[in-house]
mmCIF file of the N, C-alpha and C atoms, coordinates in Angstrom:
data_MODEL
# 
_entry.id   MODEL 
# 
loop_
_atom_site.group_PDB 
_atom_site.id 
_atom_site.type_symbol 
_atom_site.label_atom_id 
_atom_site.label_alt_id 
_atom_site.label_comp_id 
_atom_site.label_asym_id 
_atom_site.label_entity_id 
_atom_site.label_seq_id 
_atom_site.pdbx_PDB_ins_code 
_atom_site.Cartn_x 
_atom_site.Cartn_y 
_atom_site.Cartn_z 
_atom_site.occupancy 
_atom_site.B_iso_or_equiv 
_atom_site.pdbx_formal_charge 
_atom_site.auth_seq_id 
_atom_site.auth_comp_id 
_atom_site.auth_asym_id 
_atom_site.auth_atom_id 
_atom_site.pdbx_PDB_model_num 
ATOM 1   N N  . MET A 1 1  ? -12.793 13.796 -14.444 1.00 0.00 ? 1  MET A N  1 
ATOM 2   C CA . MET A 1 1  ? -13.437 14.392 -13.198 1.00 0.00 ? 1  MET A CA 1 
ATOM 3   C C  . MET A 1 1  ? -12.733 15.536 -12.750 1.00 0.00 ? 1  MET A C  1 
ATOM 4   N N  . GLU A 1 2  ? -13.520 16.516 -12.343 1.00 0.00 ? 2  GLU A N  1 
ATOM 5   C CA . GLU A 1 2  ? -12.893 17.782 -11.819 1.00 0.00 ? 2  GLU A CA 1 
ATOM 6   C C  . GLU A 1 2  ? -12.396 17.574 -10.376 1.00 0.00 ? 2  GLU A C  1 
ATOM 7   N N  . LEU A 1 3  ? -11.339 18.195 -10.012 1.00 0.00 ? 3  LEU A N  1 
ATOM 8   C CA . LEU A 1 3  ? -10.776 18.122 -8.662  1.00 0.00 ? 3  LEU A CA 1 
ATOM 9   C C  . LEU A 1 3  ? -11.741 18.344 -7.598  1.00 0.00 ? 3  LEU A C  1 
ATOM 10  N N  . LYS A 1 4  ? -12.660 19.352 -7.759  1.00 0.00 ? 4  LYS A N  1 
ATOM 11  C CA . LYS A 1 4  ? -13.632 19.747 -6.727  1.00 0.00 ? 4  LYS A CA 1 
ATOM 12  C C  . LYS A 1 4  ? -14.412 18.497 -6.282  1.00 0.00 ? 4  LYS A C  1 
ATOM 13  N N  . TYR A 1 5  ? -14.820 17.742 -7.277  1.00 0.00 ? 5  TYR A N  1 
ATOM 14  C CA . TYR A 1 5  ? -15.521 16.471 -6.972  1.00 0.00 ? 5  TYR A CA 1 
ATOM 15  C C  . TYR A 1 5  ? -14.733 15.520 -6.058  1.00 0.00 ? 5  TYR A C  1 
ATOM 16  N N  . ILE A 1 6  ? -13.422 15.420 -6.415  1.00 0.00 ? 6  ILE A N  1 
ATOM 17  C CA . ILE A 1 6  ? -12.577 14.507 -5.561  1.00 0.00 ? 6  ILE A CA 1 
ATOM 18  C C  . ILE A 1 6  ? -12.441 15.067 -4.173  1.00 0.00 ? 6  ILE A C  1 
ATOM 19  N N  . PHE A 1 7  ? -12.323 16.408 -4.042  1.00 0.00 ? 7  PHE A N  1 
ATOM 20  C CA . PHE A 1 7  ? -12.194 17.018 -2.657  1.00 0.00 ? 7  PHE A CA 1 
ATOM 21  C C  . PHE A 1 7  ? -13.449 16.771 -1.940  1.00 0.00 ? 7  PHE A C  1 
ATOM 22  N N  . LYS A 1 8  ? -14.625 16.924 -2.566  1.00 0.00 ? 8  LYS A N  1 
ATOM 23  C CA . LYS A 1 8  ? -15.874 16.735 -1.895  1.00 0.00 ? 8  LYS A CA 1 
ATOM 24  C C  . LYS A 1 8  ? -16.110 15.289 -1.551  1.00 0.00 ? 8  LYS A C  1 
ATOM 25  N N  . GLN A 1 9  ? -15.632 14.409 -2.320  1.00 0.00 ? 9  GLN A N  1 
ATOM 26  C CA . GLN A 1 9  ? -15.745 12.925 -2.015  1.00 0.00 ? 9  GLN A CA 1 
ATOM 27  C C  . GLN A 1 9  ? -14.870 12.569 -0.893  1.00 0.00 ? 9  GLN A C  1 
ATOM 28  N N  . ILE A 1 10 ? -13.651 12.969 -0.926  1.00 0.00 ? 10 ILE A N  1 
ATOM 29  C CA . ILE A 1 10 ? -12.705 12.793 0.230   1.00 0.00 ? 10 ILE A CA 1 
ATOM 30  C C  . ILE A 1 10 ? -13.179 13.358 1.528   1.00 0.00 ? 10 ILE A C  1 
ATOM 31  N N  . HIS A 1 11 ? -13.718 14.557 1.451   1.00 0.00 ? 11 HIS A N  1 
ATOM 32  C CA . HIS A 1 11 ? -14.287 15.265 2.615   1.00 0.00 ? 11 HIS A CA 1 
ATOM 33  C C  . HIS A 1 11 ? -15.421 14.399 3.202   1.00 0.00 ? 11 HIS A C  1 
ATOM 34  N N  . SER A 1 12 ? -16.271 13.906 2.396   1.00 0.00 ? 12 SER A N  1 
ATOM 35  C CA . SER A 1 12 ? -17.499 13.124 2.780   1.00 0.00 ? 12 SER A CA 1 
ATOM 36  C C  . SER A 1 12 ? -16.961 11.801 3.412   1.00 0.00 ? 12 SER A C  1 
ATOM 37  N N  . TYR A 1 13 ? -15.954 11.255 2.857   1.00 0.00 ? 13 TYR A N  1 
ATOM 38  C CA . TYR A 1 13 ? -15.466 9.937  3.423   1.00 0.00 ? 13 TYR A CA 1 
ATOM 39  C C  . TYR A 1 13 ? -14.774 10.123 4.829   1.00 0.00 ? 13 TYR A C  1 
ATOM 40  N N  . ILE A 1 14 ? -14.082 11.231 4.987   1.00 0.00 ? 14 ILE A N  1 
ATOM 41  C CA . ILE A 1 14 ? -13.538 11.589 6.360   1.00 0.00 ? 14 ILE A CA 1 
ATOM 42  C C  . ILE A 1 14 ? -14.655 11.739 7.231   1.00 0.00 ? 14 ILE A C  1 
ATOM 43  N N  . GLU A 1 15 ? -15.725 12.353 6.855   1.00 0.00 ? 15 GLU A N  1 
ATOM 44  C CA . GLU A 1 15 ? -16.905 12.585 7.779   1.00 0.00 ? 15 GLU A CA 1 
ATOM 45  C C  . GLU A 1 15 ? -17.560 11.238 8.265   1.00 0.00 ? 15 GLU A C  1 
ATOM 46  N N  . CYS A 1 16 ? -17.517 10.371 7.226   1.00 0.00 ? 16 CYS A N  1 
ATOM 47  C CA . CYS A 1 16 ? -18.171 9.031  7.452   1.00 0.00 ? 16 CYS A CA 1 
ATOM 48  C C  . CYS A 1 16 ? -17.292 8.222  8.429   1.00 0.00 ? 16 CYS A C  1 
ATOM 49  N N  . LYS A 1 17 ? -15.945 8.405  8.326   1.00 0.00 ? 17 LYS A N  1 
ATOM 50  C CA . LYS A 1 17 ? -15.050 7.689  9.253   1.00 0.00 ? 17 LYS A CA 1 
ATOM 51  C C  . LYS A 1 17 ? -15.387 8.182  10.697  1.00 0.00 ? 17 LYS A C  1 
ATOM 52  N N  . ARG A 1 18 ? -15.836 9.337  10.801  1.00 0.00 ? 18 ARG A N  1 
ATOM 53  C CA . ARG A 1 18 ? -16.144 9.953  12.140  1.00 0.00 ? 18 ARG A CA 1 
ATOM 54  C C  . ARG A 1 18 ? -17.577 9.723  12.554  1.00 0.00 ? 18 ARG A C  1 
ATOM 55  N N  . GLU A 1 19 ? -18.114 8.621  12.104  1.00 0.00 ? 19 GLU A N  1 
ATOM 56  C CA . GLU A 1 19 ? -19.503 8.324  12.273  1.00 0.00 ? 19 GLU A CA 1 
ATOM 57  C C  . GLU A 1 19 ? -20.549 9.354  11.953  1.00 0.00 ? 19 GLU A C  1 
ATOM 58  N N  . GLY A 1 20 ? -20.327 9.937  10.790  1.00 0.00 ? 20 GLY A N  1 
ATOM 59  C CA . GLY A 1 20 ? -21.274 10.963 10.248  1.00 0.00 ? 20 GLY A CA 1 
ATOM 60  C C  . GLY A 1 20 ? -21.160 12.280 10.928  1.00 0.00 ? 20 GLY A C  1 
ATOM 61  N N  . LYS A 1 21 ? -20.221 12.531 11.724  1.00 0.00 ? 21 LYS A N  1 
ATOM 62  C CA . LYS A 1 21 ? -20.055 13.815 12.413  1.00 0.00 ? 21 LYS A CA 1 
ATOM 63  C C  . LYS A 1 21 ? -19.620 14.858 11.277  1.00 0.00 ? 21 LYS A C  1 
ATOM 64  N N  . ARG A 1 22 ? -20.341 15.928 11.171  1.00 0.00 ? 22 ARG A N  1 
ATOM 65  C CA . ARG A 1 22 ? -20.029 16.898 10.087  1.00 0.00 ? 22 ARG A CA 1 
ATOM 66  C C  . ARG A 1 22 ? -18.761 17.641 10.461  1.00 0.00 ? 22 ARG A C  1 
ATOM 67  N N  . ILE A 1 23 ? -17.926 17.915 9.453   1.00 0.00 ? 23 ILE A N  1 
ATOM 68  C CA . ILE A 1 23 ? -16.744 18.674 9.479   1.00 0.00 ? 23 ILE A CA 1 
ATOM 69  C C  . ILE A 1 23 ? -16.832 19.906 8.563   1.00 0.00 ? 23 ILE A C  1 
ATOM 70  N N  . ASN A 1 24 ? -16.891 21.127 9.099   1.00 0.00 ? 24 ASN A N  1 
ATOM 71  C CA . ASN A 1 24 ? -16.967 22.269 8.240   1.00 0.00 ? 24 ASN A CA 1 
ATOM 72  C C  . ASN A 1 24 ? -15.654 22.473 7.514   1.00 0.00 ? 24 ASN A C  1 
ATOM 73  N N  . GLN A 1 25 ? -15.631 23.291 6.467   1.00 0.00 ? 25 GLN A N  1 
ATOM 74  C CA . GLN A 1 25 ? -14.419 23.479 5.662   1.00 0.00 ? 25 GLN A CA 1 
ATOM 75  C C  . GLN A 1 25 ? -13.362 24.205 6.498   1.00 0.00 ? 25 GLN A C  1 
ATOM 76  N N  . LYS A 1 26 ? -13.708 25.076 7.390   1.00 0.00 ? 26 LYS A N  1 
ATOM 77  C CA . LYS A 1 26 ? -12.747 25.775 8.223   1.00 0.00 ? 26 LYS A CA 1 
ATOM 78  C C  . LYS A 1 26 ? -12.080 24.764 9.080   1.00 0.00 ? 26 LYS A C  1 
ATOM 79  N N  . ASN A 1 27 ? -12.759 23.824 9.782   1.00 0.00 ? 27 ASN A N  1 
ATOM 80  C CA . ASN A 1 27 ? -12.038 22.771 10.594  1.00 0.00 ? 27 ASN A CA 1 
ATOM 81  C C  . ASN A 1 27 ? -11.190 21.864 9.825   1.00 0.00 ? 27 ASN A C  1 
ATOM 82  N N  . MET A 1 28 ? -11.702 21.568 8.646   1.00 0.00 ? 28 MET A N  1 
ATOM 83  C CA . MET A 1 28 ? -10.874 20.584 7.761   1.00 0.00 ? 28 MET A CA 1 
ATOM 84  C C  . MET A 1 28 ? -9.654  21.292 7.334   1.00 0.00 ? 28 MET A C  1 
ATOM 85  N N  . ALA A 1 29 ? -9.691  22.514 6.950   1.00 0.00 ? 29 ALA A N  1 
ATOM 86  C CA . ALA A 1 29 ? -8.533  23.203 6.621   1.00 0.00 ? 29 ALA A CA 1 
ATOM 87  C C  . ALA A 1 29 ? -7.540  23.357 7.765   1.00 0.00 ? 29 ALA A C  1 
ATOM 88  N N  . LYS A 1 30 ? -8.082  23.567 8.975   1.00 0.00 ? 30 LYS A N  1 
ATOM 89  C CA . LYS A 1 30 ? -7.072  23.530 10.136  1.00 0.00 ? 30 LYS A CA 1 
ATOM 90  C C  . LYS A 1 30 ? -6.469  22.247 10.371  1.00 0.00 ? 30 LYS A C  1 
ATOM 91  N N  . GLU A 1 31 ? -7.270  21.178 10.173  1.00 0.00 ? 31 GLU A N  1 
ATOM 92  C CA . GLU A 1 31 ? -6.601  19.841 10.359  1.00 0.00 ? 31 GLU A CA 1 
ATOM 93  C C  . GLU A 1 31 ? -5.545  19.540 9.271   1.00 0.00 ? 31 GLU A C  1 
ATOM 94  N N  . LEU A 1 32 ? -5.731  20.044 8.074   1.00 0.00 ? 32 LEU A N  1 
ATOM 95  C CA . LEU A 1 32 ? -4.811  19.852 7.019   1.00 0.00 ? 32 LEU A CA 1 
ATOM 96  C C  . LEU A 1 32 ? -3.645  20.824 7.076   1.00 0.00 ? 32 LEU A C  1 
ATOM 97  N N  . GLY A 1 33 ? -3.697  21.914 8.011   1.00 0.00 ? 33 GLY A N  1 
ATOM 98  C CA . GLY A 1 33 ? -2.611  22.772 8.075   1.00 0.00 ? 33 GLY A CA 1 
ATOM 99  C C  . GLY A 1 33 ? -2.546  23.857 6.875   1.00 0.00 ? 33 GLY A C  1 
ATOM 100 N N  . ILE A 1 34 ? -3.781  24.097 6.325   1.00 0.00 ? 34 ILE A N  1 
ATOM 101 C CA . ILE A 1 34 ? -3.779  25.070 5.231   1.00 0.00 ? 34 ILE A CA 1 
ATOM 102 C C  . ILE A 1 34 ? -4.894  26.169 5.656   1.00 0.00 ? 34 ILE A C  1 
ATOM 103 N N  . SER A 1 35 ? -4.823  27.245 4.908   1.00 0.00 ? 35 SER A N  1 
ATOM 104 C CA . SER A 1 35 ? -5.840  28.299 5.275   1.00 0.00 ? 35 SER A CA 1 
ATOM 105 C C  . SER A 1 35 ? -7.231  27.753 4.801   1.00 0.00 ? 35 SER A C  1 
ATOM 106 N N  . TYR A 1 36 ? -8.223  28.456 5.535   1.00 0.00 ? 36 TYR A N  1 
ATOM 107 C CA . TYR A 1 36 ? -9.646  28.120 5.137   1.00 0.00 ? 36 TYR A CA 1 
ATOM 108 C C  . TYR A 1 36 ? -9.828  28.570 3.730   1.00 0.00 ? 36 TYR A C  1 
ATOM 109 N N  . ARG A 1 37 ? -9.373  29.768 3.283   1.00 0.00 ? 37 ARG A N  1 
ATOM 110 C CA . ARG A 1 37 ? -9.483  30.263 1.934   1.00 0.00 ? 37 ARG A CA 1 
ATOM 111 C C  . ARG A 1 37 ? -8.940  29.287 0.921   1.00 0.00 ? 37 ARG A C  1 
ATOM 112 N N  . THR A 1 38 ? -7.754  28.767 1.169   1.00 0.00 ? 38 THR A N  1 
ATOM 113 C CA . THR A 1 38 ? -7.251  27.817 0.243   1.00 0.00 ? 38 THR A CA 1 
ATOM 114 C C  . THR A 1 38 ? -8.103  26.643 0.042   1.00 0.00 ? 38 THR A C  1 
ATOM 115 N N  . TYR A 1 39 ? -8.430  25.955 1.224   1.00 0.00 ? 39 TYR A N  1 
ATOM 116 C CA . TYR A 1 39 ? -9.279  24.893 1.121   1.00 0.00 ? 39 TYR A CA 1 
ATOM 117 C C  . TYR A 1 39 ? -10.630 25.151 0.491   1.00 0.00 ? 39 TYR A C  1 
ATOM 118 N N  . SER A 1 40 ? -11.177 26.290 0.786   1.00 0.00 ? 40 SER A N  1 
ATOM 119 C CA . SER A 1 40 ? -12.502 26.653 0.202   1.00 0.00 ? 40 SER A CA 1 
ATOM 120 C C  . SER A 1 40 ? -12.330 26.724 -1.267  1.00 0.00 ? 40 SER A C  1 
ATOM 121 N N  . GLU A 1 41 ? -11.282 27.337 -1.753  1.00 0.00 ? 41 GLU A N  1 
ATOM 122 C CA . GLU A 1 41 ? -11.032 27.447 -3.196  1.00 0.00 ? 41 GLU A CA 1 
ATOM 123 C C  . GLU A 1 41 ? -10.900 26.117 -3.869  1.00 0.00 ? 41 GLU A C  1 
ATOM 124 N N  . TYR A 1 42 ? -10.084 25.204 -3.177  1.00 0.00 ? 42 TYR A N  1 
ATOM 125 C CA . TYR A 1 42 ? -9.966  23.752 -3.759  1.00 0.00 ? 42 TYR A CA 1 
ATOM 126 C C  . TYR A 1 42 ? -11.360 23.134 -3.776  1.00 0.00 ? 42 TYR A C  1 
ATOM 127 N N  . TYR A 1 43 ? -12.086 23.272 -2.705  1.00 0.00 ? 43 TYR A N  1 
ATOM 128 C CA . TYR A 1 43 ? -13.357 22.539 -2.613  1.00 0.00 ? 43 TYR A CA 1 
ATOM 129 C C  . TYR A 1 43 ? -14.352 23.066 -3.681  1.00 0.00 ? 43 TYR A C  1 
ATOM 130 N N  . ARG A 1 44 ? -14.328 24.344 -3.962  1.00 0.00 ? 44 ARG A N  1 
ATOM 131 C CA . ARG A 1 44 ? -15.235 25.024 -4.957  1.00 0.00 ? 44 ARG A CA 1 
ATOM 132 C C  . ARG A 1 44 ? -14.770 24.688 -6.377  1.00 0.00 ? 44 ARG A C  1 
ATOM 133 N N  . GLY A 1 45 ? -13.482 24.351 -6.556  1.00 0.00 ? 45 GLY A N  1 
ATOM 134 C CA . GLY A 1 45 ? -12.954 24.140 -7.792  1.00 0.00 ? 45 GLY A CA 1 
ATOM 135 C C  . GLY A 1 45 ? -12.372 25.506 -8.552  1.00 0.00 ? 45 GLY A C  1 
ATOM 136 N N  . SER A 1 46 ? -12.388 26.548 -7.767  1.00 0.00 ? 46 SER A N  1 
ATOM 137 C CA . SER A 1 46 ? -11.991 27.795 -8.307  1.00 0.00 ? 46 SER A CA 1 
ATOM 138 C C  . SER A 1 46 ? -10.378 27.865 -8.374  1.00 0.00 ? 46 SER A C  1 
ATOM 139 N N  . SER A 1 47 ? -9.713  27.002 -7.634  1.00 0.00 ? 47 SER A N  1 
ATOM 140 C CA . SER A 1 47 ? -8.266  27.001 -7.709  1.00 0.00 ? 47 SER A CA 1 
ATOM 141 C C  . SER A 1 47 ? -7.776  25.585 -7.906  1.00 0.00 ? 47 SER A C  1 
ATOM 142 N N  . GLN A 1 48 ? -7.182  25.257 -9.014  1.00 0.00 ? 48 GLN A N  1 
ATOM 143 C CA . GLN A 1 48 ? -6.794  23.884 -9.218  1.00 0.00 ? 48 GLN A CA 1 
ATOM 144 C C  . GLN A 1 48 ? -5.359  23.908 -9.608  1.00 0.00 ? 48 GLN A C  1 
ATOM 145 N N  . THR A 1 49 ? -4.412  23.780 -8.669  1.00 0.00 ? 49 THR A N  1 
ATOM 146 C CA . THR A 1 49 ? -3.038  23.910 -8.915  1.00 0.00 ? 49 THR A CA 1 
ATOM 147 C C  . THR A 1 49 ? -2.507  22.741 -9.737  1.00 0.00 ? 49 THR A C  1 
ATOM 148 N N  . LEU A 1 50 ? -1.577  22.939 -10.509 1.00 0.00 ? 50 LEU A N  1 
ATOM 149 C CA . LEU A 1 50 ? -0.928  21.896 -11.386 1.00 0.00 ? 50 LEU A CA 1 
ATOM 150 C C  . LEU A 1 50 ? -0.423  20.719 -10.550 1.00 0.00 ? 50 LEU A C  1 
ATOM 151 N N  . ALA A 1 51 ? 0.142   21.074 -9.392  1.00 0.00 ? 51 ALA A N  1 
ATOM 152 C CA . ALA A 1 51 ? 0.716   20.025 -8.597  1.00 0.00 ? 51 ALA A CA 1 
ATOM 153 C C  . ALA A 1 51 ? -0.292  19.007 -8.125  1.00 0.00 ? 51 ALA A C  1 
ATOM 154 N N  . ILE A 1 52 ? -1.457  19.497 -7.782  1.00 0.00 ? 52 ILE A N  1 
ATOM 155 C CA . ILE A 1 52 ? -2.489  18.589 -7.316  1.00 0.00 ? 52 ILE A CA 1 
ATOM 156 C C  . ILE A 1 52 ? -3.008  17.679 -8.509  1.00 0.00 ? 52 ILE A C  1 
ATOM 157 N N  . LYS A 1 53 ? -3.070  18.149 -9.663  1.00 0.00 ? 53 LYS A N  1 
ATOM 158 C CA . LYS A 1 53 ? -3.506  17.485 -10.820 1.00 0.00 ? 53 LYS A CA 1 
ATOM 159 C C  . LYS A 1 53 ? -2.481  16.364 -11.143 1.00 0.00 ? 53 LYS A C  1 
ATOM 160 N N  . VAL A 1 54 ? -1.135  16.838 -11.106 1.00 0.00 ? 54 VAL A N  1 
ATOM 161 C CA . VAL A 1 54 ? -0.106  15.879 -11.319 1.00 0.00 ? 54 VAL A CA 1 
ATOM 162 C C  . VAL A 1 54 ? 0.011   14.742 -10.311 1.00 0.00 ? 54 VAL A C  1 
ATOM 163 N N  . LEU A 1 55 ? -0.127  15.123 -9.054  1.00 0.00 ? 55 LEU A N  1 
ATOM 164 C CA . LEU A 1 55 ? -0.127  14.225 -7.900  1.00 0.00 ? 55 LEU A CA 1 
ATOM 165 C C  . LEU A 1 55 ? -1.184  13.120 -8.157  1.00 0.00 ? 55 LEU A C  1 
ATOM 166 N N  . LEU A 1 56 ? -2.353  13.493 -8.517  1.00 0.00 ? 56 LEU A N  1 
ATOM 167 C CA . LEU A 1 56 ? -3.435  12.593 -8.680  1.00 0.00 ? 56 LEU A CA 1 
ATOM 168 C C  . LEU A 1 56 ? -3.127  11.662 -9.975  1.00 0.00 ? 56 LEU A C  1 
ATOM 169 N N  . LYS A 1 57 ? -2.502  12.112 -10.892 1.00 0.00 ? 57 LYS A N  1 
ATOM 170 C CA . LYS A 1 57 ? -2.213  11.315 -12.049 1.00 0.00 ? 57 LYS A CA 1 
ATOM 171 C C  . LYS A 1 57 ? -1.104  10.323 -11.687 1.00 0.00 ? 57 LYS A C  1 
ATOM 172 N N  . MET A 1 58 ? -0.160  10.783 -10.822 1.00 0.00 ? 58 MET A N  1 
ATOM 173 C CA . MET A 1 58 ? 0.884   9.963  -10.345 1.00 0.00 ? 58 MET A CA 1 
ATOM 174 C C  . MET A 1 58 ? 0.219   8.719  -9.455  1.00 0.00 ? 58 MET A C  1 
ATOM 175 N N  . LEU A 1 59 ? -0.674  9.123  -8.526  1.00 0.00 ? 59 LEU A N  1 
ATOM 176 C CA . LEU A 1 59 ? -1.284  8.167  -7.716  1.00 0.00 ? 59 LEU A CA 1 
ATOM 177 C C  . LEU A 1 59 ? -2.025  7.144  -8.484  1.00 0.00 ? 59 LEU A C  1 
ATOM 178 N N  . ASN A 1 60 ? -2.626  7.633  -9.633  1.00 0.00 ? 60 ASN A N  1 
ATOM 179 C CA . ASN A 1 60 ? -3.399  6.668  -10.507 1.00 0.00 ? 60 ASN A CA 1 
ATOM 180 C C  . ASN A 1 60 ? -2.522  5.515  -11.076 1.00 0.00 ? 60 ASN A C  1 
ATOM 181 N N  . LYS A 1 61 ? -1.232  5.766  -11.171 1.00 0.00 ? 61 LYS A N  1 
ATOM 182 C CA . LYS A 1 61 ? -0.263  4.750  -11.701 1.00 0.00 ? 61 LYS A CA 1 
ATOM 183 C C  . LYS A 1 61 ? 0.160   3.732  -10.687 1.00 0.00 ? 61 LYS A C  1 
ATOM 184 N N  . LEU A 1 62 ? -0.241  3.962  -9.353  1.00 0.00 ? 62 LEU A N  1 
ATOM 185 C CA . LEU A 1 62 ? 0.165   2.983  -8.324  1.00 0.00 ? 62 LEU A CA 1 
ATOM 186 C C  . LEU A 1 62 ? -0.963  2.032  -8.068  1.00 0.00 ? 62 LEU A C  1 
ATOM 187 N N  . LYS A 1 63 ? -0.643  1.007  -7.416  1.00 0.00 ? 63 LYS A N  1 
ATOM 188 C CA . LYS A 1 63 ? -1.586  0.032  -6.834  1.00 0.00 ? 63 LYS A CA 1 
ATOM 189 C C  . LYS A 1 63 ? -2.033  0.539  -5.519  1.00 0.00 ? 63 LYS A C  1 
ATOM 190 N N  . ASP A 1 64 ? -3.070  0.008  -5.107  1.00 0.00 ? 64 ASP A N  1 
ATOM 191 C CA . ASP A 1 64 ? -3.800  0.491  -3.769  1.00 0.00 ? 64 ASP A CA 1 
ATOM 192 C C  . ASP A 1 64 ? -2.808  0.444  -2.580  1.00 0.00 ? 64 ASP A C  1 
ATOM 193 N N  . ASP A 1 65 ? -2.070  -0.682 -2.413  1.00 0.00 ? 65 ASP A N  1 
ATOM 194 C CA . ASP A 1 65 ? -1.226  -0.887 -1.341  1.00 0.00 ? 65 ASP A CA 1 
ATOM 195 C C  . ASP A 1 65 ? -0.071  0.073  -1.402  1.00 0.00 ? 65 ASP A C  1 
ATOM 196 N N  . GLU A 1 66 ? 0.380   0.325  -2.634  1.00 0.00 ? 66 GLU A N  1 
ATOM 197 C CA . GLU A 1 66 ? 1.542   1.358  -2.820  1.00 0.00 ? 66 GLU A CA 1 
ATOM 198 C C  . GLU A 1 66 ? 1.019   2.760  -2.407  1.00 0.00 ? 66 GLU A C  1 
ATOM 199 N N  . ILE A 1 67 ? -0.161  3.087  -2.805  1.00 0.00 ? 67 ILE A N  1 
ATOM 200 C CA . ILE A 1 67 ? -0.684  4.452  -2.403  1.00 0.00 ? 67 ILE A CA 1 
ATOM 201 C C  . ILE A 1 67 ? -0.781  4.493  -0.890  1.00 0.00 ? 67 ILE A C  1 
ATOM 202 N N  . LEU A 1 68 ? -1.342  3.446  -0.258  1.00 0.00 ? 68 LEU A N  1 
ATOM 203 C CA . LEU A 1 68 ? -1.490  3.436  1.222   1.00 0.00 ? 68 LEU A CA 1 
ATOM 204 C C  . LEU A 1 68 ? -0.044  3.566  1.857   1.00 0.00 ? 68 LEU A C  1 
ATOM 205 N N  . PHE A 1 69 ? 0.861   2.857  1.353   1.00 0.00 ? 69 PHE A N  1 
ATOM 206 C CA . PHE A 1 69 ? 2.255   2.988  1.849   1.00 0.00 ? 69 PHE A CA 1 
ATOM 207 C C  . PHE A 1 69 ? 2.763   4.451  1.883   1.00 0.00 ? 69 PHE A C  1 
ATOM 208 N N  . ILE A 1 70 ? 2.546   5.000  0.760   1.00 0.00 ? 70 ILE A N  1 
ATOM 209 C CA . ILE A 1 70 ? 3.164   6.483  0.523   1.00 0.00 ? 70 ILE A CA 1 
ATOM 210 C C  . ILE A 1 70 ? 2.333   7.326  1.479   1.00 0.00 ? 70 ILE A C  1 
ATOM 211 N N  . VAL A 1 71 ? 1.017   7.164  1.550   1.00 0.00 ? 71 VAL A N  1 
ATOM 212 C CA . VAL A 1 71 ? 0.376   8.066  2.471   1.00 0.00 ? 71 VAL A CA 1 
ATOM 213 C C  . VAL A 1 71 ? 0.675   7.884  3.870   1.00 0.00 ? 71 VAL A C  1 
ATOM 214 N N  . ARG A 1 72 ? 0.842   6.750  4.308   1.00 0.00 ? 72 ARG A N  1 
ATOM 215 C CA . ARG A 1 72 ? 1.280   6.455  5.710   1.00 0.00 ? 72 ARG A CA 1 
ATOM 216 C C  . ARG A 1 72 ? 2.674   6.971  6.010   1.00 0.00 ? 72 ARG A C  1 
ATOM 217 N N  . MET A 1 73 ? 3.633   6.751  5.055   1.00 0.00 ? 73 MET A N  1 
ATOM 218 C CA . MET A 1 73 ? 4.927   7.236  5.164   1.00 0.00 ? 73 MET A CA 1 
ATOM 219 C C  . MET A 1 73 ? 4.941   8.842  5.297   1.00 0.00 ? 73 MET A C  1 
ATOM 220 N N  . ALA A 1 74 ? 4.142   9.482  4.502   1.00 0.00 ? 74 ALA A N  1 
ATOM 221 C CA . ALA A 1 74 ? 4.066   10.979 4.553   1.00 0.00 ? 74 ALA A CA 1 
ATOM 222 C C  . ALA A 1 74 ? 3.512   11.384 5.925   1.00 0.00 ? 74 ALA A C  1 
ATOM 223 N N  . GLU A 1 75 ? 2.472   10.651 6.408   1.00 0.00 ? 75 GLU A N  1 
ATOM 224 C CA . GLU A 1 75 ? 1.892   10.841 7.792   1.00 0.00 ? 75 GLU A CA 1 
ATOM 225 C C  . GLU A 1 75 ? 3.089   10.796 8.832   1.00 0.00 ? 75 GLU A C  1 
ATOM 226 N N  . GLU A 1 76 ? 3.852   9.711  8.758   1.00 0.00 ? 76 GLU A N  1 
ATOM 227 C CA . GLU A 1 76 ? 4.866   9.544  9.821   1.00 0.00 ? 76 GLU A CA 1 
ATOM 228 C C  . GLU A 1 76 ? 5.890   10.597 9.641   1.00 0.00 ? 76 GLU A C  1 
ATOM 229 N N  . ARG A 1 77 ? 6.289   11.069 8.492   1.00 0.00 ? 77 ARG A N  1 
ATOM 230 C CA . ARG A 1 77 ? 7.287   12.100 8.340   1.00 0.00 ? 77 ARG A CA 1 
ATOM 231 C C  . ARG A 1 77 ? 6.705   13.436 8.924   1.00 0.00 ? 77 ARG A C  1 
ATOM 232 N N  . ASP A 1 78 ? 5.392   13.585 8.712   1.00 0.00 ? 78 ASP A N  1 
ATOM 233 C CA . ASP A 1 78 ? 4.767   14.881 9.190   1.00 0.00 ? 78 ASP A CA 1 
ATOM 234 C C  . ASP A 1 78 ? 4.770   14.888 10.752  1.00 0.00 ? 78 ASP A C  1 
ATOM 235 N N  . LYS A 1 79 ? 4.593   13.741 11.364  1.00 0.00 ? 79 LYS A N  1 
ATOM 236 C CA . LYS A 1 79 ? 4.629   13.653 12.751  1.00 0.00 ? 79 LYS A CA 1 
ATOM 237 C C  . LYS A 1 79 ? 6.022   13.926 13.357  1.00 0.00 ? 79 LYS A C  1 
ATOM 238 N N  . ILE A 1 80 ? 7.086   13.402 12.650  1.00 0.00 ? 80 ILE A N  1 
ATOM 239 C CA . ILE A 1 80 ? 8.378   13.585 13.019  1.00 0.00 ? 80 ILE A CA 1 
ATOM 240 C C  . ILE A 1 80 ? 8.840   15.077 12.947  1.00 0.00 ? 80 ILE A C  1 
ATOM 241 N N  . GLU A 1 81 ? 8.386   15.673 11.799  1.00 0.00 ? 81 GLU A N  1 
ATOM 242 C CA . GLU A 1 81 ? 8.792   17.076 11.535  1.00 0.00 ? 81 GLU A CA 1 
ATOM 243 C C  . GLU A 1 81 ? 8.000   18.113 12.539  1.00 0.00 ? 81 GLU A C  1 
ATOM 244 N N  . ASN A 1 82 ? 6.951   17.735 12.996  1.00 0.00 ? 82 ASN A N  1 
ATOM 245 C CA . ASN A 1 82 ? 6.194   18.528 13.750  1.00 0.00 ? 82 ASN A CA 1 
ATOM 246 C C  . ASN A 1 82 ? 6.236   18.313 15.248  1.00 0.00 ? 82 ASN A C  1 
ATOM 247 N N  . LYS A 1 83 ? 7.246   17.604 15.672  1.00 0.00 ? 83 LYS A N  1 
ATOM 248 C CA . LYS A 1 83 ? 7.592   17.273 17.136  1.00 0.00 ? 83 LYS A CA 1 
ATOM 249 C C  . LYS A 1 83 ? 8.147   18.504 17.640  1.00 0.00 ? 83 LYS A C  1 
# 
């Protein structure tokens, strides 16, 4: 599966979590702390960095609860660093 499809799927899931409220790419990029251009390139599949591919392969080796733990830990670290 191409990375652009994963980005689109996750984008859609995030919209569903917000009760179907649409989120444009510009706002999603802002929430993620990256430029609109970068997010747009990922979304279109025109830029697929090796790090993203490797990260997905690594996450595929983990169980669901392990992935959730890592994601939550990263979220907490981000909150601490951005205080």
